[in-house]
N, C-alpha and C positions, 0 to 999 in steps of 0.2 A: 566351141571351146577346143583348145588343141594344147598339146605340150610343145608344139614347134618341132621344127626339123633339127633341133640339136643333136638327135639321135643319129644324124647322118654321118658323124665322124668321131664319135666318142667311144665306140667299141669295135675298133679295127685291130684288136689283138687276135691273131689266128694261130691255130695249131693243128698239126696232123701227126698222128702216131704211126710208128714203124711196126711191122709185123715180124715176129720171130718165134723160134720154138722155144726159147728161154724167155720167160716173162720178165725176169729181172734185168737181163742184158737188152731186152727189147724196150723196156722202159727207159733205160739211160739213152738209148739211141734215139728214141722218140723225143725225148725232152731236148737234145741237141738239135734235131730235125725242126722241132716245134720252134725253139729260139731262133733258129736260122731264118725259117719261113717267117715268122712275125717280124723280124728285123727287115727282111727284105721288102715286104709289103708296106710297113709302116714308114719306111724310109724312101719310097717310091714317091717321085715328084711328078709323075705322070698319071693323071686320074684315069684316063682311058685304058691304059695299060692294067692298072688295078682293077677297074671294072669288067674289063674282057676276060681276066684271068681268075677271078674269084669263083665263077661257076664250076670250074673243074675241081676245085678244092670242096665245094658243096657236095658234089656227088662223092668225091672220095671219102669225106667225113661221114656221110650217110652210110656208106659201105662198111666203114671201120666200126660204127656205132652198132650195126646190125649183127657183126661178128662178136662184139664185146658189149652188150646193152647196159651193163651196169659199171662200167668204166667211167668214173666221176670226171677225170681229166678229159677223156675224149667227148663226154656229153658237154663239157663246158666249152670246149673248143668248137663243137657244132654249134652251140647257143650263140656264142660270139660272133662266129662267121655268118650265120643266118641274119642275126640282127644287124650287123654291120652292112650286109649287102641290101637288106630290106630297107634300112633307114637312109643309107647313103647313095644308093644307086637306082632304086626303083621308083618310077613315077606313076605306075599304073595301081590304082588303089586296091584291085582285087589280088593282084599278085603280092602286094606290100602286106595284106592281111594274111595271106597263106604263109608266107616266108617268115613274118613276125610270130605267127602262131607256131611254126616249127621251132623258132628260136626259143619261145617261152616254154614249149614242151621239153626241149633239151634241158633247159635250165631247171625246170620243176623236177625232171628225173634226177638230175644231178644233186638236187636239194634232198631228194628222198634217199639216195644212197648215202649222202653225209649225215642227214638228220632226219630220221624217220618221224619224230615227234613234230618237227616243223611241217614236214610233208603232209601229216595228216590234218594240219590246221589250215592250209592254204585257201581252202574254200569256205573256212568256217567264219563266223562274224569276227569283226575286228578285233574285240577284246580278247578272244581266244587265241587269235593269230599273233597279237601283240606279245601276249603273255610268252609265247613260245619264243619270239624273236629276242625278248630280254633275256632269255637263257643262252643265246648264242655267244661263243668265244671267239677268241682272236683267230684260231685256226679255221673258224667257220666263216670268216670274212670274205674270201673269194666267191665262194658259193652264194652268200648272201647279196653280194653286190651283182654278181651274174644274174641272180633271179631278179633283183630290182631293176637292172637294165633291161632285161628281156621282157619284164612285165611293163615297163614304161614304153618300150617299143611297141608292144602289142596294143597298149591304150592309144598311142599315137596313130597307129593303123585304123583304130575303130573308134576314133574320136567323135563319131556320130552316134555312138552306142552308149547310153547313160549307164548301163549296167557296167561296161568296162570302165568307164570314168569313176565309178564308185570305188574301184580298187586303189585309187591314188593314195588314200592314207596308208595303206598297206605297204606300197612302195616307198612311201616317205618313212614308215618305220624301219623298213630294212635298211635305208639310206642312213638314217640317224644312228641306227645301232653300228653300222659299218665305220662312220667316223668317230663315234664314241669309243670303239675298240682300236681302231687304226687311224688316227686322224690324218696322217699323210699317205694313205693308201692310194696307189696309181697317180701319185703326185697332185692329190687334191681334186681328182675328177669327180669323186661323189659330191663334193660341195658344189661343184659347177651344176650338177643336175638338181640338188637341193635349191640352188639359186633360182632355177627354171621353175621349179614347183611353188616356189614361194611367190613368184611373179604372175602366176597364171591369171590372177584376178587383181583389181585394184583394190586399195585398202577399203574403199567404201563397200565393196562387196565381199569382204572376208579375206582378200589377199594380205600378204605380208611384204610388201615391196622392200622396206628396209632391212628385213632379215635377209631378203634375196640379195640385195646389196652387199650385205656383210659376207654371205656365202660366196658370191663371185670374187670379193676381194681375197678371201682365204684361197680359193682355188688358184688365182693369179699368183699369190705369194708362194703357194706350195709347188707351183711349176716353174718358179723363177721367172714368171712372165713369158715363158716360151710356148705355152699352149694358146695359140691365137683364137682358137674356138671359144675360149673363155670370154675373150673381149667381144667377140661377135654376139654372144648370147647375152652378155652384160649389156650391151647397146640395144639389141633387139627386144629383150625382155623387160629390162628395168628402165633403161633410159627413154624408151618410147611410152612405157607405162606411165611415167611421171612427167613426160614432156620436156626432158632435159635435153634440147637439141645440142648444147655445146658439149656435153658428156658423150652423147651419141656420135657425133661427128669425130671428136678426138679419139675415141676408142676405135672406131673403123679406120680412121687414117693411119692409126699405129699399127693395125693389122696389115693393111695394104703395103705400108713402107717397110715392114719387118722382113728379115731373111727368113724364109719358111723352112730352111734346112736346120733340122734339129733331131739329135737321135730319138727315134721312136715316135716323132711327131711331124715329120715332113708332109706325109700325105694328108693328115689332119689340117695342117697349116694351109696347104695349098687349097683344100676345099674351103677352108675359113675365108682365105683371101678372095675366092671367087664369090662367095655369099657376102662378104663385106662391101664389095663393089656394087652389088645389087641393092643392098640396104642403104647405102650412101646416096644412090641415085633416087630410090623410092622415098627416101627420107626428105627430099625437096617438096614432095606432095603432103607427106604425113604431118610435117611441122607447120 
């Protein structure tokens, strides 16, 4: 069982924070730098350049976190960066486990800074954890989604560990709370992840493929059809699950023929196109 490689391109929002004597000035400068860096990476259409450049930022963010270990924004940046690199560019299973564990650790620490009561229940039984999730407000959404994202990435990297897989309901609870509070958060990306979770298993084994289909459609609509990774996962997770070859091929051909250049989505779309080509080819044997 696996969550699939959807994680490879859905969390490529990076941030680095500047240093300065005056924290208020530094924070403003950091936000500008973070925005510029994020835009530069997300709009990169050369995958090799992104892959080769990210490790430098990993080391930088680690150092900044050591200097300010309770900075929520810095912890979220570190979590996103490690999660993106582990899921998007690492094929070695052991490295992926280590990097995704660092991503989860940073997200968890950010949650502890933001919401101590949620932090205290992360390892608790689902009912206690879910009760705290239900108390989250709209301002908590970025942390909630970052925690869900990093958690799902860790599960993906440890898909052979049933203890890790048992945490899926907690991830789903965070995602459902996210969309309940801010349905358009990150242009529908949480719906894309919910779609993947709903299609992990066929209906006969407890899966909810039709709910997954609806989630993928919402994600497409909220991204104005510009996030091509949604179509890739829609084809891979839903169309293959229900053996709908026409839908599968149509979605993948739409990805391949689309212009990948879109603000904040170019790198995601380039990765999606490469994956779409492989899926279209392997689909000849699947169907």
